[in-house]
Steps between C-alpha positions, in 0.01 A plus 500: 500500500439852628364537849418819690418458869349784700508525878463747784129566496276489803250684714594851603317792655439821305813712507722196536777366279590182317791398280427262217766290328497320167770247421546387142659188357551381143513856371778746428357736757724794428386519138141590581298784637320345794179610656258451782133468417190443707156356456179500699203271437304596191758751380780487250858481610651849528848639500640612835866573427765418241878507512709486186812292456694821559314590817257763374166484677139577422207496739125496471358828624316330783823373662739778415679626808398197704654201320857443385610239249858377492695208361808292573603333176768294673224338703246493216265684732270799473354667807203720577516705820148608587448773757193691618280215389131563442205260496472554124848348462350164593566264208705209379836633388697341218832562332584441137693646214344822383502358149270217602261735675477746211460225239228330698700181514411236757864393520687500830213610725540333838267454794547853628502610861191625681513842661212589730478844658240507772451610857 
Protein backbone atom coordinates (compact mmCIF):
# COMPACT_ATOMS: atom_id res chain seq x y z
CA UNK A 1 0.00 0.00 0.00
CA UNK A 2 1.45 3.33 -1.09
CA UNK A 3 1.46 6.14 1.42
CA UNK A 4 2.75 9.69 1.01
CA UNK A 5 2.90 11.79 4.17
CA UNK A 6 3.49 15.53 4.02
CA UNK A 7 4.74 17.63 6.91
CA UNK A 8 6.35 20.96 7.70
CA UNK A 9 3.50 23.36 7.08
CA UNK A 10 2.42 26.07 9.46
CA UNK A 11 1.74 29.74 9.95
CA UNK A 12 4.43 32.11 8.74
CA UNK A 13 4.65 35.84 8.17
CA UNK A 14 5.05 37.26 4.66
CA UNK A 15 8.68 37.04 3.63
CA UNK A 16 9.27 34.03 5.83
CA UNK A 17 10.38 30.51 5.00
CA UNK A 18 9.18 26.96 5.47
CA UNK A 19 10.55 23.58 4.46
CA UNK A 20 8.05 20.90 3.56
CA UNK A 21 8.85 17.18 3.57
CA UNK A 22 7.07 14.26 1.96
CA UNK A 23 7.97 10.72 2.97
CA UNK A 24 6.84 7.85 0.79
CA UNK A 25 6.35 4.18 1.58
CA UNK A 26 5.24 1.24 -0.55
CA UNK A 27 6.60 2.86 -3.69
CA UNK A 28 9.87 2.62 -5.59
CA UNK A 29 10.46 6.31 -5.01
CA UNK A 30 13.49 6.68 -7.21
CA UNK A 31 11.59 5.52 -10.29
CA UNK A 32 9.20 8.45 -10.36
CA UNK A 33 9.17 12.13 -11.05
CA UNK A 34 7.78 13.61 -7.86
CA UNK A 35 6.01 16.86 -7.43
CA UNK A 36 4.54 19.32 -5.01
CA UNK A 37 1.06 20.62 -5.68
CA UNK A 38 -1.23 22.99 -3.84
CA UNK A 39 -4.92 23.63 -3.52
CA UNK A 40 -7.07 26.39 -2.09
CA UNK A 41 -10.80 26.13 -1.39
CA UNK A 42 -12.88 26.18 -4.55
CA UNK A 43 -9.91 25.84 -6.86
CA UNK A 44 -8.30 22.94 -8.65
CA UNK A 45 -5.05 21.49 -7.46
CA UNK A 46 -2.12 23.15 -9.23
CA UNK A 47 1.46 22.22 -9.88
CA UNK A 48 4.10 23.97 -7.78
CA UNK A 49 7.31 22.12 -8.61
CA UNK A 50 8.45 18.80 -10.05
CA UNK A 51 11.71 16.89 -9.80
CA UNK A 52 12.52 14.03 -12.13
CA UNK A 53 14.09 10.76 -11.08
CA UNK A 54 17.36 12.16 -12.41
CA UNK A 55 17.08 15.42 -10.50
CA UNK A 56 15.88 17.81 -13.20
CA UNK A 57 13.49 20.40 -11.86
CA UNK A 58 10.56 22.43 -13.14
CA UNK A 59 8.75 25.22 -11.34
CA UNK A 60 5.48 27.05 -11.76
CA UNK A 61 6.13 30.63 -12.78
CA UNK A 62 4.60 31.97 -9.60
CA UNK A 63 7.20 30.25 -7.37
CA UNK A 64 10.25 30.38 -9.58
CA UNK A 65 13.19 31.88 -7.76
CA UNK A 66 11.53 31.48 -4.37
CA UNK A 67 10.96 27.73 -3.97
CA UNK A 68 13.39 24.85 -4.37
CA UNK A 69 12.43 21.21 -4.77
CA UNK A 70 14.87 18.44 -3.91
CA UNK A 71 14.79 14.74 -3.19
CA UNK A 72 16.64 12.10 -1.21
CA UNK A 73 15.84 8.74 -2.77
CA UNK A 74 17.65 6.86 -0.02
CA UNK A 75 15.15 8.32 2.44
CA UNK A 76 12.17 8.13 0.06
CA UNK A 77 11.69 11.83 0.71
CA UNK A 78 11.04 14.90 -1.41
CA UNK A 79 11.43 18.40 -0.01
CA UNK A 80 10.14 21.84 -0.85
CA UNK A 81 12.11 24.79 0.50
CA UNK A 82 9.87 27.85 0.38
CA UNK A 83 11.41 31.29 0.79
CA UNK A 84 10.01 34.81 0.45
CA UNK A 85 6.54 33.51 1.13
CA UNK A 86 3.55 35.59 0.09
CA UNK A 87 -0.04 35.55 1.33
CA UNK A 88 -1.09 34.08 -2.02
CA UNK A 89 1.04 31.02 -1.24
CA UNK A 90 -1.49 30.07 1.42
CA UNK A 91 -2.83 26.63 0.51
CA UNK A 92 -2.77 22.96 1.38
CA UNK A 93 0.37 21.47 -0.13
CA UNK A 94 0.51 17.88 -1.36
CA UNK A 95 3.12 15.65 -2.89
CA UNK A 96 2.54 12.90 -5.41
CA UNK A 97 4.03 11.33 -8.47
CA UNK A 98 3.84 13.69 -11.41
CA UNK A 99 2.23 10.88 -13.38
CA UNK A 100 -0.72 10.77 -11.00
CA UNK A 101 -1.17 14.53 -11.12
CA UNK A 102 -1.06 14.76 -14.91
CA UNK A 103 -3.38 11.78 -15.39
CA UNK A 104 -5.90 13.14 -12.93
CA UNK A 105 -5.63 10.04 -10.83
CA UNK A 106 -6.86 10.11 -7.25
CA UNK A 107 -4.22 7.56 -6.25
CA UNK A 108 -1.71 8.30 -3.51
CA UNK A 109 -2.99 11.74 -2.50
CA UNK A 110 -2.47 12.20 1.22
CA UNK A 111 -3.81 14.68 3.73
CA UNK A 112 -1.45 17.44 2.69
CA UNK A 113 0.09 20.06 4.93
CA UNK A 114 -1.44 23.49 5.48
CA UNK A 115 0.68 26.54 4.75
CA UNK A 116 -0.70 29.86 5.92
CA UNK A 117 1.13 33.09 5.13
CA UNK A 118 -0.27 35.95 7.13
CA UNK A 119 0.83 38.82 9.33
